C-alpha positions, 0 to 999 in steps of 0.5 A: 752124796749123790753123785751127779751124771748130768753135765749140767748137775756136775757143772753145779756140782764142781762149782760148789764145790769150789765155793765150799773150797774157798770158803773153808779158808776164807778167813787163814791168816796171810801168813799161813798162806805162805808154805815155808811159814806153815807148820809142818805135819805129817798128816796135813799139807800147806794151804796154798798146796792144797788148794793149787794141788785141787784146781791142778788135779780137775785140770789134769785129769778132766782137760789134759790126760788121755789115755795116748797122753798119760801125762798129759804133755800134749796139752801144757798146764796154764800154769807151766810149773803146775805139774812139778809143784802140784802132782803129789804123785811127784812132788814128795809130802815133806818138799810142800813146804819148801818149793818156791810157790807164786803168791796167794793171789796167783793161785787163786787166779789159777784155780778160777782159770782152771775151773773154767778150763775144766766146765768149758771141757765138760760141755763137750767131753764125750760120754766115756769122759764124764767119769774124770769130771765125777772124779774131780768132784769127788777129789775137792770133796776129800781135799775139802775134808783135809782143809777142815782137817788141817784146820783142827790141828792148828786149833782153828775154828772153822770160818763162820763163811764156809756153808755147813754140810750136811753128814753123809747118810748111813747106809741101811743095814740089810744084815749082811 
């Protein structure tokens, strides 16, 4: 994957990544969207936490984080409880199954609203902040792989609606 550098290309890539993320879990049963009902595993996350975390990460780093406010306190999240529930550096892995979360509909609205906020911020972002939007894009792609791994861990097929991704090309061997 080439990492886009122009704002319009980053915007399109963020929208494409979100569409892919949403499609990956389109067929997941309703019970799996309740973290306490989702089977615990040390190598995967509950789906609700996973997708909400993707949105939180993009909102945090693209909209809220600055070198003068590394905790994002001056620009609160659009979901008041997001930092305490979705920051992977603060929420232990096991705890992701037992926290009290809103329902899937709330999380999906948060994902859409956070992405809108990110895209609006992108339009006025100075050049030195573009790398944060690229980071959010790569982070979402990484978590899409984790979502696919979750489905494999549960012996569930990838949803029919999920577009098939082309494998990344191998780097040419330059003899080193």
